[in-house]
C-alpha positions, 0 to 999 in steps of 0.5 A: 965702782960698784955702789950700794943702792937702797930701794924702797916701796913708795905710794906710786912706785919706787925710790932709791938712794945710795949711802956713799952719795949724799944727794943722789937719788931717783925714782921709778914706777917699777923697780927695774925702772928706779934701778935703771934710773939710779944707774943713770943718776949715779953716773950723772952725779959722779960727771958733776963731781968730776967737773966741779974738781971735788972728790969722788967717794969711794964705794964703802957701804955694805949691806946685811940682812938680819933675821928675826925669829 
């Protein structure tokens, strides 16, 4: 499965979250580190859902850029 993640710069590095997985977020000092950490956070989050017998949300979010002149 592929989940959309949103990565945002912060005052100390980067943070990320997935709109399809409420409560799942991560940080990193660099963008690459943040992405790696988010990958691990999603895997951990999904494992937790499965252990609890909760449904695993299917990826459904999409993203697009809007250019403004």
